[in-house]
MOPAC internal coordinates of N, CA, C and O (Angstrom, degrees):
PM7 1SCF
backbone

  N    0.0000 0     0.00 0     0.00 0    0    0    0
  C    1.4479 1     0.00 0     0.00 0    1    0    0
  C    1.5261 1   109.37 1     0.00 0    2    1    0
  O    1.2310 1   120.20 1   -40.15 1    3    2    1
  N    1.3188 1   117.22 1   139.85 1    3    2    1
  C    1.4501 1   123.05 1  -179.12 1    5    3    2
  C    1.5198 1   109.91 1   -79.28 1    6    5    3
  O    1.2310 1   120.16 1   -56.40 1    7    6    5
  N    1.3253 1   117.31 1   123.60 1    7    6    5
  C    1.4631 1   121.59 1  -179.03 1    9    7    6
  C    1.5146 1   112.95 1   -94.13 1   10    9    7
  O    1.2310 1   119.81 1  -173.84 1   11   10    9
  N    1.3315 1   117.97 1     6.16 1   11   10    9
  C    1.4584 1   120.47 1   177.41 1   13   11   10
  C    1.5082 1   110.17 1   -67.88 1   14   13   11
  O    1.2310 1   121.28 1   -39.18 1   15   14   13
  N    1.3181 1   115.16 1   140.82 1   15   14   13
  C    1.4583 1   120.12 1   176.69 1   17   15   14
  C    1.5163 1   107.97 1   -89.03 1   18   17   15
  O    1.2310 1   120.94 1   -53.02 1   19   18   17
  N    1.3126 1   115.81 1   126.98 1   19   18   17
  C    1.4493 1   121.28 1   178.34 1   21   19   18
  C    1.5149 1   107.03 1  -109.87 1   22   21   19
  O    1.2310 1   120.87 1   -60.25 1   23   22   21
  N    1.3357 1   115.93 1   119.75 1   23   22   21
  C    1.4550 1   120.94 1  -179.56 1   25   23   22
  C    1.5262 1   109.79 1  -101.15 1   26   25   23
  O    1.2310 1   121.61 1   -34.13 1   27   26   25
  N    1.3040 1   114.52 1   145.87 1   27   26   25
  C    1.4592 1   118.65 1   170.40 1   29   27   26
  C    1.5250 1   107.26 1   -75.32 1   30   29   27
  O    1.2310 1   120.61 1   -14.32 1   31   30   29
  N    1.3047 1   116.45 1   165.68 1   31   30   29
  C    1.4671 1   120.58 1   177.70 1   33   31   30
  C    1.5301 1   109.43 1   -57.78 1   34   33   31
  O    1.2310 1   120.28 1   135.24 1   35   34   33
  N    1.3251 1   117.07 1   -44.76 1   35   34   33
  C    1.4615 1   121.62 1   179.62 1   37   35   34
  C    1.5317 1   110.69 1   -58.49 1   38   37   35
  O    1.2310 1   120.16 1   133.39 1   39   38   37
  N    1.3152 1   117.29 1   -46.61 1   39   38   37
  C    1.4647 1   120.83 1  -179.86 1   41   39   38
  C    1.5325 1   111.30 1   -64.50 1   42   41   39
  O    1.2310 1   120.52 1   140.46 1   43   42   41
  N    1.3193 1   116.61 1   -39.54 1   43   42   41
  C    1.4627 1   120.87 1  -179.44 1   45   43   42
  C    1.5305 1   110.95 1   -64.46 1   46   45   43
  O    1.2310 1   120.57 1   139.61 1   47   46   45
  N    1.3193 1   116.52 1   -40.39 1   47   46   45
  C    1.4578 1   120.87 1   179.54 1   49   47   46
  C    1.5303 1   109.91 1   -66.79 1   50   49   47
  O    1.2310 1   120.48 1   135.02 1   51   50   49
  N    1.3100 1   116.69 1   -44.98 1   51   50   49
  C    1.4717 1   120.11 1   178.21 1   53   51   50
  C    1.5176 1   110.30 1   -61.82 1   54   53   51
  O    1.2310 1   119.97 1   137.58 1   55   54   53
  N    1.3313 1   117.65 1   -42.42 1   55   54   53
  C    1.4647 1   121.49 1   178.70 1   57   55   54
  C    1.5255 1   110.83 1   -59.97 1   58   57   55
  O    1.2310 1   120.60 1   140.60 1   59   58   57
  N    1.3309 1   116.45 1   -39.40 1   59   58   57
  C    1.4732 1   121.68 1  -177.39 1   61   59   58
  C    1.5283 1   112.21 1   -64.10 1   62   61   59
  O    1.2310 1   119.85 1   146.26 1   63   62   61
  N    1.3193 1   117.89 1   -33.74 1   63   62   61
  C    1.4714 1   120.97 1  -175.57 1   65   63   62
  C    1.5253 1   113.85 1  -109.30 1   66   65   63
  O    1.2310 1   120.29 1   179.85 1   67   66   65
  N    1.3040 1   117.04 1    -0.15 1   67   66   65
  C    1.4652 1   122.27 1  -170.83 1   69   67   66
  C    1.5297 1   114.20 1   -52.99 1   70   69   67
  O    1.2310 1   119.21 1   134.13 1   71   70   69
  N    1.2957 1   119.10 1   -45.87 1   71   70   69
  C    1.4676 1   121.40 1  -174.37 1   73   71   70
  C    1.5271 1   113.39 1  -101.65 1   74   73   71
  O    1.2310 1   119.93 1  -161.47 1   75   74   73
  N    1.3114 1   117.74 1    18.53 1   75   74   73
  C    1.4617 1   120.98 1  -179.11 1   77   75   74
  C    1.5310 1   110.31 1   -80.25 1   78   77   75
  O    1.2310 1   121.23 1   -31.31 1   79   78   77
  N    1.3426 1   115.25 1   148.69 1   79   78   77
  C    1.4664 1   120.86 1   175.10 1   81   79   78
  C    1.5331 1   109.03 1   -74.87 1   82   81   79
  O    1.2310 1   120.35 1    -8.57 1   83   82   81
  N    1.3149 1   116.93 1   171.43 1   83   82   81
  C    1.4607 1   120.54 1   177.71 1   85   83   82
  C    1.5130 1   110.53 1   -60.67 1   86   85   83
  O    1.2310 1   119.96 1   138.67 1   87   86   85
  N    1.3379 1   117.69 1   -41.33 1   87   86   85
  C    1.4697 1   120.82 1   178.35 1   89   87   86
  C    1.5245 1   111.20 1   -62.89 1   90   89   87
  O    1.2310 1   120.81 1   139.17 1   91   90   89
  N    1.3329 1   116.05 1   -40.83 1   91   90   89
  C    1.4618 1   119.70 1   179.11 1   93   91   90
  C    1.5273 1   110.89 1   -67.43 1   94   93   91
  O    1.2310 1   120.02 1   141.82 1   95   94   93
  N    1.3355 1   117.57 1   -38.18 1   95   94   93
  C    1.4693 1   120.41 1   177.09 1   97   95   94
  C    1.5199 1   110.29 1   -63.88 1   98   97   95
  O    1.2310 1   120.28 1   138.46 1   99   98   97
  N    1.3252 1   117.08 1   -41.54 1   99   98   97
  C    1.4595 1   120.62 1   177.65 1  101   99   98
  C    1.5216 1   110.07 1   -60.85 1  102  101   99
  O    1.2310 1   120.33 1   140.23 1  103  102  101
  N    1.3149 1   116.97 1   -39.77 1  103  102  101
  C    1.4615 1   121.12 1   179.07 1  105  103  102
  C    1.5296 1   111.09 1   -65.68 1  106  105  103
  O    1.2310 1   120.41 1   138.46 1  107  106  105
  N    1.3263 1   116.82 1   -41.54 1  107  106  105
  C    1.4675 1   120.75 1   177.49 1  109  107  106
  C    1.5275 1   109.81 1   -58.90 1  110  109  107
  O    1.2310 1   120.69 1   135.00 1  111  110  109
  N    1.3315 1   116.29 1   -45.00 1  111  110  109
  C    1.4649 1   120.78 1  -179.39 1  113  111  110
  C    1.5212 1   110.26 1   -65.26 1  114  113  111
  O    1.2310 1   120.61 1   130.85 1  115  114  113
  N    1.3379 1   116.45 1   -49.15 1  115  114  113
  C    1.4723 1   120.36 1  -179.71 1  117  115  114
  C    1.5191 1   111.39 1   -58.32 1  118  117  115
  O    1.2310 1   120.32 1   138.78 1  119  118  117
  N    1.3218 1   117.00 1   -41.22 1  119  118  117
  C    1.4657 1   120.99 1   179.95 1  121  119  118
  C    1.5224 1   111.72 1   -68.64 1  122  121  119
  O    1.2310 1   120.10 1   152.20 1  123  122  121
  N    1.3304 1   117.41 1   -27.80 1  123  122  121
  C    1.4609 1   121.49 1  -177.09 1  125  123  122
  C    1.5200 1   112.96 1   -84.79 1  126  125  123
  O    1.2310 1   120.50 1   144.58 1  127  126  125
  N    1.3419 1   116.65 1   -35.42 1  127  126  125
  C    1.4526 1   121.03 1  -177.61 1  129  127  126
  C    1.5285 1   108.82 1   -65.67 1  130  129  127
  O    1.2310 1   121.17 1   -52.94 1  131  130  129
  N    1.3153 1   115.36 1   127.06 1  131  130  129
  C    1.4526 1   121.14 1   179.72 1  133  131  130
  C    1.5166 1   114.13 1    77.77 1  134  133  131
  O    1.2310 1   120.45 1  -179.60 1  135  134  133
  N    1.3152 1   116.75 1     0.40 1  135  134  133
  C    1.4632 1   121.69 1   178.38 1  137  135  134
  C    1.5305 1   108.53 1   -79.11 1  138  137  135
  O    1.2310 1   120.81 1     5.26 1  139  138  137
  N    1.3175 1   116.05 1  -174.74 1  139  138  137
  C    1.4602 1   117.05 1   179.08 1  141  139  138
  C    1.5266 1   109.95 1   -67.25 1  142  141  139
  O    1.2310 1   120.88 1   -13.37 1  143  142  141
  N    1.2977 1   115.92 1   166.63 1  143  142  141
  C    1.4572 1   121.63 1  -170.08 1  145  143  142
  C    1.5278 1   114.82 1   -68.17 1  146  145  143
  O    1.2310 1   120.26 1   168.94 1  147  146  145
  N    1.3079 1   117.11 1   -11.06 1  147  146  145
  C    1.4759 1   119.03 1   178.48 1  149  147  146
  C    1.5243 1   111.58 1   -65.65 1  150  149  147
  O    1.2310 1   119.70 1   157.75 1  151  150  149
  N    1.3244 1   118.18 1   -22.25 1  151  150  149
  C    1.4705 1   120.84 1  -178.95 1  153  151  150
  C    1.5310 1   112.35 1   -84.25 1  154  153  151
  O    1.2310 1   119.90 1   167.77 1  155  154  153
  N    1.3295 1   117.80 1   -12.23 1  155  154  153
  C    1.4587 1   120.65 1  -176.94 1  157  155  154
  C    1.5266 1   114.40 1   -60.02 1  158  157  155
  O    1.2310 1   118.74 1   137.79 1  159  158  157
  N    1.3366 1   120.00 1   -42.21 1  159  158  157
  C    1.4731 1   118.40 1   177.38 1  161  159  158
  C    1.5250 1   112.01 1   -59.73 1  162  161  159
  O    1.2310 1   120.23 1   142.15 1  163  162  161
  N    1.3247 1   117.16 1   -37.85 1  163  162  161
  C    1.4552 1   120.16 1   178.70 1  165  163  162
  C    1.5182 1   112.28 1   -63.44 1  166  165  163
  O    1.2310 1   120.81 1   136.57 1  167  166  165
  N    1.3274 1   116.06 1   -43.43 1  167  166  165
  C    1.4593 1   119.80 1   177.24 1  169  167  166
  C    1.5154 1   110.46 1   -63.75 1  170  169  167
  O    1.2310 1   120.51 1   142.87 1  171  170  169
  N    1.3161 1   116.63 1   -37.13 1  171  170  169
  C    1.4668 1   120.89 1   177.63 1  173  171  170
  C    1.5104 1   111.95 1   -62.19 1  174  173  171
  O    1.2310 1   120.32 1   138.30 1  175  174  173
  N    1.3217 1   117.00 1   -41.70 1  175  174  173
  C    1.4762 1   120.59 1   178.85 1  177  175  174
  C    1.5187 1   110.04 1   -66.11 1  178  177  175
  O    1.2310 1   120.27 1   137.82 1  179  178  177
  N    1.3299 1   117.10 1   -42.18 1  179  178  177
  C    1.4666 1   120.15 1   179.27 1  181  179  178
  C    1.5266 1   110.24 1   -64.37 1  182  181  179
  O    1.2310 1   120.03 1   138.75 1  183  182  181
  N    1.3260 1   117.55 1   -41.25 1  183  182  181
  C    1.4554 1   120.67 1   177.37 1  185  183  182
  C    1.5266 1   110.36 1   -63.71 1  186  185  183
  O    1.2310 1   120.37 1   140.16 1  187  186  185
  N    1.3153 1   116.89 1   -39.84 1  187  186  185
  C    1.4627 1   121.01 1   178.97 1  189  187  186
  C    1.5320 1   110.45 1   -58.56 1  190  189  187
  O    1.2310 1   120.32 1   137.81 1  191  190  189
  N    1.3385 1   117.00 1   -42.19 1  191  190  189
  C    1.4624 1   120.75 1   178.50 1  193  191  190
  C    1.5261 1   111.24 1   -62.53 1  194  193  191
  O    1.2310 1   120.88 1   137.67 1  195  194  193
  N    1.3291 1   115.91 1   -42.33 1  195  194  193
  C    1.4673 1   119.76 1   177.86 1  197  195  194
  C    1.5210 1   110.37 1   -63.88 1  198  197  195
  O    1.2310 1   120.74 1   133.76 1  199  198  197
  N    1.3211 1   116.19 1   -46.24 1  199  198  197
  C    1.4662 1   121.77 1  -177.50 1  201  199  198
  C    1.5358 1   111.22 1   -60.49 1  202  201  199
  O    1.2310 1   120.67 1   135.81 1  203  202  201
  N    1.3127 1   116.32 1   -44.19 1  203  202  201
  C    1.4633 1   120.60 1  -177.18 1  205  203  202
  C    1.5287 1   112.15 1   -64.60 1  206  205  203
  O    1.2310 1   119.91 1   152.23 1  207  206  205
  N    1.3142 1   117.77 1   -27.77 1  207  206  205
  C    1.4584 1   121.57 1  -177.50 1  209  207  206
  C    1.5318 1   112.83 1   -99.95 1  210  209  207
  O    1.2310 1   120.44 1  -177.11 1  211  210  209
  N    1.3367 1   116.77 1     2.89 1  211  210  209
  C    1.4570 1   120.90 1  -179.18 1  213  211  210
  C    1.5105 1   110.98 1   -92.76 1  214  213  211
  O    1.2310 1   121.41 1   -36.99 1  215  214  213
  N    1.3311 1   114.90 1   143.01 1  215  214  213
  C    1.4642 1   118.68 1   175.38 1  217  215  214
  C    1.5343 1   108.77 1   -76.50 1  218  217  215
  O    1.2310 1   120.07 1   -14.70 1  219  218  217
  N    1.3261 1   117.46 1   165.30 1  219  218  217
  C    1.4663 1   120.75 1  -176.82 1  221  219  218
  C    1.5401 1   113.10 1   -54.97 1  222  221  219
  O    1.2310 1   120.03 1   144.30 1  223  222  221
  N    1.3071 1   117.56 1   -35.70 1  223  222  221
  C    1.4602 1   120.79 1   179.54 1  225  223  222
  C    1.5235 1   111.17 1   -64.61 1  226  225  223
  O    1.2310 1   120.23 1   136.26 1  227  226  225
  N    1.3163 1   117.17 1   -43.74 1  227  226  225
  C    1.4602 1   121.31 1   177.99 1  229  227  226
  C    1.5209 1   110.65 1   -66.70 1  230  229  227
  O    1.2310 1   120.32 1   139.28 1  231  230  229
  N    1.3442 1   116.99 1   -40.72 1  231  230  229
  C    1.4608 1   120.26 1   177.34 1  233  231  230
  C    1.5233 1   110.43 1   -60.18 1  234  233  231
  O    1.2310 1   120.37 1   138.03 1  235  234  233
  N    1.3268 1   116.90 1   -41.97 1  235  234  233
  C    1.4687 1   120.75 1   178.62 1  237  235  234
  C    1.5223 1   110.43 1   -63.36 1  238  237  235
  O    1.2310 1   120.38 1   139.93 1  239  238  237
  N    1.3230 1   116.89 1   -40.07 1  239  238  237
  C    1.4610 1   121.22 1   177.83 1  241  239  238
  C    1.5374 1   111.10 1   -64.03 1  242  241  239
  O    1.2310 1   120.54 1   137.04 1  243  242  241
  N    1.3285 1   116.56 1   -42.96 1  243  242  241
  C    1.4582 1   120.62 1   178.41 1  245  243  242
  C    1.5275 1   111.18 1   -62.42 1  246  245  243
  O    1.2310 1   120.64 1   136.75 1  247  246  245
  N    1.3216 1   116.38 1   -43.25 1  247  246  245
  C    1.4665 1   120.28 1   178.51 1  249  247  246
  C    1.5211 1   110.22 1   -64.54 1  250  249  247
  O    1.2310 1   120.19 1   140.45 1  251  250  249
  N    1.3260 1   117.24 1   -39.55 1  251  250  249
  C    1.4566 1   121.10 1   177.32 1  253  251  250
  C    1.5237 1   111.58 1   -61.90 1  254  253  251
  O    1.2310 1   120.37 1   137.27 1  255  254  253
  N    1.3347 1   116.90 1   -42.73 1  255  254  253
  C    1.4583 1   121.35 1   177.80 1  257  255  254
  C    1.5308 1   110.05 1   -62.94 1  258  257  255
  O    1.2310 1   120.56 1   136.18 1  259  258  257
  N    1.3188 1   116.53 1   -43.82 1  259  258  257
  C    1.4600 1   120.95 1   179.08 1  261  259  258
  C    1.5192 1   110.68 1   -63.34 1  262  261  259
  O    1.2310 1   120.76 1   133.88 1  263  262  261
  N    1.3243 1   116.15 1   -46.12 1  263  262  261
  C    1.4626 1   120.20 1   179.85 1  265  263  262
  C    1.5143 1   110.82 1   -59.51 1  266  265  263
  O    1.2310 1   120.23 1   135.03 1  267  266  265
  N    1.3154 1   117.17 1   -44.97 1  267  266  265
  C    1.4704 1   120.97 1   179.21 1  269  267  266
  C    1.5264 1   110.63 1   -60.45 1  270  269  267
  O    1.2310 1   120.54 1   133.55 1  271  270  269
  N    1.3232 1   116.57 1   -46.45 1  271  270  269
  C    1.4597 1   120.17 1  -179.05 1  273  271  270
  C    1.5301 1   111.35 1   -62.95 1  274  273  271
  O    1.2310 1   120.62 1   139.25 1  275  274  273
  N    1.3352 1   116.41 1   -40.75 1  275  274  273
  C    1.4684 1   119.49 1   178.68 1  277  275  274
  C    1.5253 1   111.33 1   -66.28 1  278  277  275
  O    1.2310 1   120.08 1   144.44 1  279  278  277
  N    1.3282 1   117.45 1   -35.56 1  279  278  277
  C    1.4636 1   119.44 1   179.55 1  281  279  278
  C    1.5278 1   111.27 1   -69.88 1  282  281  279
  O    1.2310 1   120.26 1   157.80 1  283  282  281
  N    1.3339 1   117.11 1   -22.20 1  283  282  281
  C    1.4665 1   122.15 1   178.93 1  285  283  282
  C    1.5324 1   112.76 1   -90.37 1  286  285  283
  O    1.2310 1   120.92 1   171.25 1  287  286  285
  N    1.3299 1   115.85 1    -8.75 1  287  286  285
  C    1.4542 1   120.94 1  -175.32 1  289  287  286
  C    1.5151 1   110.15 1  -109.18 1  290  289  287
  O    1.2310 1   120.88 1   -49.27 1  291  290  289
  N    1.3194 1   115.92 1   130.73 1  291  290  289
  C    1.4583 1   120.11 1   177.67 1  293  291  290
  C    1.5247 1   109.62 1   -69.86 1  294  293  291
  O    1.2310 1   120.61 1   -48.94 1  295  294  293
  N    1.3313 1   116.44 1   131.06 1  295  294  293
  C    1.4582 1   120.86 1   178.34 1  297  295  294
  C    1.5323 1   108.86 1   -64.26 1  298  297  295
  O    1.2310 1   119.78 1   -41.52 1  299  298  297
  N    1.3338 1   118.02 1   138.48 1  299  298  297
  C    1.4592 1   121.46 1  -175.28 1  301  299  298
  C    1.5292 1   114.47 1   -57.05 1  302  301  299
  O    1.2310 1   119.34 1   148.97 1  303  302  301
  N    1.3216 1   118.87 1   -31.03 1  303  302  301
  C    1.4676 1   119.98 1  -175.18 1  305  303  302
  C    1.5164 1   112.77 1   -95.73 1  306  305  303
  O    1.2310 1   120.13 1  -178.98 1  307  306  305
  N    1.3395 1   117.36 1     1.02 1  307  306  305
  C    1.4674 1   119.80 1   176.37 1  309  307  306
  C    1.5104 1   109.14 1   -86.65 1  310  309  307
  O    1.2310 1   121.53 1   -34.65 1  311  310  309
  N    1.3236 1   114.68 1   145.35 1  311  310  309
  C    1.4748 1   118.05 1   178.82 1  313  311  310
  C    1.4989 1   111.14 1  -100.95 1  314  313  311
  O    1.2310 1   120.10 1   180.00 1  315  314  313

């Protein structure tokens, strides 16, 4: 039997940031935002953690912020 540990992408991302301080987490996010697309799955996992621990009011606020930002941003395929 193979004793190698196989992590999912989600588990690997959580493992990478698990013991970071709040300042270090902020740095990870800042470095990832606007970076190449390889960092997007990591940001998605971090957002998922926030979403899962947020109450419905906070989730509604986050969706409102996202909706506002999307309404201010031109869609890539629109001319």
